[in-house]
C-alpha positions in Angstrom: -34.0 2.1 5.5 -34.9 -1.2 3.5 -31.9 -3.6 2.3 -32.6 -2.7 -1.4 -32.1 1.0 -0.3 -28.8 0.6 1.5 -27.4 -1.4 -1.0 -28.3 0.9 -3.6 -26.5 3.6 -1.7 -23.9 1.4 -0.9 -23.0 1.1 -5.1 -23.6 4.8 -5.2 -21.2 5.7 -2.9 -18.4 3.5 -3.9 -19.1 4.1 -7.2 -17.6 7.7 -6.5 -15.0 6.5 -4.1 -16.6 7.9 -0.9 -15.5 4.9 1.1 -15.9 6.5 4.8 -19.6 6.8 3.8 -19.5 3.1 2.5 -17.7 2.0 5.9 -20.8 3.4 7.6 -23.3 1.9 5.3 -21.8 -1.6 5.6 -22.6 -2.3 9.2 -26.5 -2.1 9.0 -26.3 -3.7 5.4 -24.5 -7.1 7.3 -27.2 -6.6 10.2 -30.1 -7.0 7.6 -28.3 -9.9 6.0 -28.2 -12.0 9.0 -31.6 -11.3 9.6 -32.7 -12.5 5.9 -30.3 -15.4 6.2 -28.4 -14.2 3.6 -24.9 -13.9 4.9 -23.6 -17.7 4.9 -24.8 -19.1 1.6 -25.9 -23.0 0.9 -25.6 -24.8 -2.2 -28.8 -26.7 -1.4 -30.4 -23.5 -0.1 -34.0 -22.2 -1.1 -32.5 -19.0 -1.3 -33.0 -16.9 -4.5 -29.8 -17.1 -6.4 -30.0 -13.5 -7.3 -30.0 -12.9 -3.8 -26.7 -14.9 -2.7 -25.2 -12.9 -6.1 -26.1 -9.4 -4.1 -25.1 -10.6 -1.4 -21.6 -11.3 -2.6 -21.2 -8.2 -4.4 -22.2 -6.6 -1.1 -19.2 -8.3 0.6 -16.9 -7.8 -2.2 -17.5 -4.1 -1.9 -16.8 -4.0 1.5 -13.5 -5.8 1.2 -12.3 -3.3 -0.9 -13.4 -0.4 1.1 -11.8 -2.0 3.8 -8.4 -1.9 1.9 -9.1 1.5 0.5 -9.4 2.7 4.2 -6.3 0.8 5.2 -7.9 -1.9 7.5 -6.5 -5.3 7.0 -8.4 -7.1 9.7 -11.8 -5.9 8.3 -10.5 -7.2 5.0 -9.2 -10.5 6.2 -13.1 -10.5 7.8 -14.5 -10.3 4.6 -12.5 -12.6 2.9 -13.4 -15.3 5.2 -17.4 -14.4 4.6 -17.0 -14.5 0.7 -15.0 -18.0 0.8 -18.4 -19.6 1.2 -19.7 -17.9 -2.4 -16.8 -18.6 -4.2 -16.6 -22.2 -3.4 -20.3 -23.0 -3.8 -21.0 -25.9 -6.1 -20.5 -24.8 -9.8 -23.5 -23.8 -11.4 -25.6 -22.5 -8.1 -24.4 -18.6 -8.8 -22.2 -17.2 -11.7 -18.8 -17.0 -10.9 -17.4 -13.7 -9.7 -14.9 -11.5 -11.6 -13.8 -10.2 -8.5 -12.9 -13.3 -6.9 -9.3 -13.6 -8.2 -8.3 -9.9 -7.6 -9.5 -10.1 -4.1 -8.0 -13.4 -3.4 -4.7 -11.6 -4.8 -4.8 -8.8 -2.8 -5.4 -11.6 0.4 -2.0 -12.8 -0.6 -0.3 -9.5 -1.0 -1.5 -9.2 2.4 0.2 -12.0 3.8 3.8 -11.4 2.3 3.0 -8.1 4.0 3.1 -10.0 7.1 5.6 -12.4 6.2 3.1 -15.5 6.6 4.6 -17.2 3.7 3.2 -20.7 5.2 -0.5 -19.3 4.7 0.4 -17.9 1.5 1.2 -21.4 0.5 -1.9 -23.0 1.9 -4.0 -20.8 0.1 -2.6 -21.2 -3.1 -3.4 -25.2 -2.6 -6.8 -24.2 -2.2 -6.9 -23.1 -5.9 -5.0 -26.2 -6.7 -8.1 -28.0 -5.0 -10.1 -27.0 -7.6 -8.6 -28.0 -10.8 -5.9 -24.7 -11.5 -2.4 -25.8 -12.1 0.6 -23.4 -11.0 0.9 -22.5 -14.5 -2.7 -21.2 -15.0 -2.5 -19.8 -11.6 0.5 -17.7 -12.8 -1.0 -16.8 -16.0 -3.6 -14.7 -14.5 -3.5 -11.2 -14.4 -4.2 -11.0 -10.3 -2.6 -13.9 -8.8 0.5 -13.8 -11.0 1.8 -10.9 -9.4 1.8 -12.1 -5.8 2.7 -15.6 -7.1 5.8 -13.6 -8.6 6.9 -11.7 -5.4 6.8 -14.6 -3.5 9.6 -16.6 -5.3 11.7 -13.2 -5.7 11.2 -13.0 -1.8 12.0 -16.8 -1.1 14.6 -16.5 -3.8 16.4 -13.1 -1.6 16.0 -11.5 -5.1 14.5 -8.6 -3.2 15.8 -6.1 -5.9 13.2 -7.0 -8.7 10.3 -7.0 -5.9 11.6 -3.0 -5.0 12.5 -2.2 -8.7 8.8 -3.0 -9.7 7.0 -1.4 -6.9 9.1 1.8 -7.1 8.7 2.0 -10.9 5.0 2.6 -10.7 4.0 -0.5 -12.3 0.6 -0.7 -13.8 -0.9 -3.1 -12.1 -4.4 -4.5 -12.7 -6.0 -2.5 -10.0 -5.3 0.4 -8.2 -5.5 -1.4 -5.0 -2.4 -3.4 -5.4 -0.2 -0.1 -5.3 -1.8 0.5 -1.9 0.6 -2.7 -0.3 3.5 -0.9 -1.6 4.9 0.7 1.8 3.7 -2.5 3.7 5.4 -4.9 1.4 8.8 -2.7 1.3 8.9 -2.6 5.1 8.3 -6.3 5.4 11.1 -6.7 2.9 13.3 -4.5 4.9 12.4 -6.6 8.1 13.2 -9.7 6.1 16.6 -8.1 5.1 17.5 -7.0 8.3 17.5 -10.2 9.9 19.5 -11.6 7.5 22.2 -8.8 8.4 21.9 -9.3 11.6 23.1 -13.3 11.5 25.8 -12.6 9.2 27.2 -9.3 10.2 28.2 -7.7 13.4 28.2 -4.2 12.2 27.5 -2.5 8.9 28.5 1.2 8.0 25.1 3.2 7.7 25.4 4.0 4.2 25.9 0.4 3.2 22.9 -0.1 5.4 21.1 2.5 3.6 21.7 0.8 0.1 20.8 -2.8 1.3 17.6 -1.7 3.0 16.6 0.5 -0.6 16.0 3.6 2.0 16.9 7.0 0.2 18.6 9.0 3.2 20.6 8.6 6.5 17.4 10.0 8.5 14.9 7.1 6.6 17.6 4.7 8.0 18.1 6.2 11.1 14.4 6.2 11.7 14.4 2.6 10.7 17.0 1.6 12.9 14.5 2.7 15.7 12.3 -0.8 15.3 15.6 -2.9 16.3 17.7 -3.2 18.8 20.8 -1.9 16.9 23.3 1.0 18.1 24.6 3.5 15.8 28.3 5.2 16.5 30.5 7.1 14.3 28.8 6.1 11.0 28.6 2.3 11.9 25.4 0.3 12.7 26.0 -2.6 15.2 23.6 -5.1 15.4 22.0 -6.2 18.9 24.5 -4.0 21.0 23.6 -2.0 23.8 25.7 0.6 24.9 27.8 -1.1 27.6 28.3 -3.9 24.8 29.2 -1.3 22.1 31.9 0.6 24.0 33.4 -2.8 24.8 33.5 -3.8 21.5 35.1 -1.0 20.2 37.6 -0.7 23.1 38.4 -4.5 21.9 38.8 -3.6 18.3 41.4 -0.7 19.2 43.3 -3.1 21.7 43.5 -5.6 18.6 44.6 -2.9 16.5 47.3 -1.8 19.1 48.8 -5.4 19.7 49.0 -5.9 15.8 50.7 -2.6 15.4 52.9 -3.9 18.1 53.6 -7.2 16.8 54.5 -5.8 13.5 57.3 -3.2 15.0 58.8 -6.2 16.9 59.0 -8.4 13.5 60.3 -5.4 12.0 62.9 -5.2 15.0 63.9 -8.6 14.5 64.4 -8.3 10.9 
């Protein structure tokens, strides 16, 4: 099958949301792009500009297929392949309508991984192309990860949770696919802060702080941490022996306090 036929078939299946078939077609298509010298664009290349536009569209479909099949590493690979197309000299080929959407999805992916350093590097790349922060915040796609990142930095996790849980109407359906991972990333962030601030918390309080709905969900979340649960209290970073020692120490402190109170009472 020729590259043209493969591309036509890919587009047809993509328009029908048949991502599994698209994923199968993309491998031979990428090989064909390499064989035809189309995978890496150059501003001074003799390649027909229309061929570069078609190649870019194929890679953009590949990126969206990866997101819709939960393949984050493949999505990152497609973003890497797309960068040269997005940074060609102005006028080489028309600007892509999908650029900001895909790069916004990539920024959301970085937030789910907690990679704020790379997130800021990516934003700086936009500024290098003459885009101010205000302009980026006005973009319907870019404004979303930028807003989420600010809330996370400020510790205003409620706003992120409320936006995601309220089924906010995002400009494209792929944004909704990041909800579980983004919420989990926020919960991990909150958990790390709780560990440094508290030695223990009631299970009910922890459930509320982590935006979890049931105690069973909270217990399941605990399995990812070195925490212990006893009598409805979650002890951070405690093994069973340490936990027993802490409970014993607490009882001893209470017993001593009561004894001291009785002694003071007899003196009075």
